[in-house]
C-alpha positions in Angstrom: 105.7 12.2 162.1 102.2 11.3 161.3 101.2 9.5 158.3 98.0 10.9 155.9 96.4 9.3 153.2 94.6 11.1 150.6 92.7 10.1 147.2 90.2 11.9 144.7 88.1 11.4 142.1 89.9 12.1 138.7 89.2 15.7 137.9 91.2 18.6 137.9 88.7 20.4 140.2 89.3 18.0 142.9 92.6 17.1 142.7 94.3 20.6 141.8 93.2 22.4 144.9 94.2 19.5 147.0 98.0 19.9 146.1 98.5 22.8 148.2 97.5 20.9 151.2 99.6 18.1 150.4 102.4 20.4 149.9 102.2 21.9 153.4 101.8 18.4 155.1 105.3 17.1 153.4 107.1 20.6 154.1 106.0 20.1 157.3 107.6 16.5 157.6 104.2 14.4 157.5 104.5 10.9 155.5 101.6 11.5 152.3 100.0 8.7 151.0 97.9 10.0 147.9 95.7 7.5 145.4 94.8 8.8 142.1 95.1 8.3 138.1 98.2 8.2 136.2 96.4 11.1 134.8 97.6 13.2 137.5 100.9 11.4 138.5 103.3 14.3 137.7 101.2 17.1 139.0 100.9 15.2 142.2 104.5 14.0 142.3 
């Protein structure tokens, strides 16, 4: 298992497309750390 660290600017156009990639990595058993704003917290979780 590896660890991936992501972050993006607080904008839907940057955050929303990245969610599919993050989800796939988690499903493959990777540890994902994502830095963002509270505005997008529930969407990312």
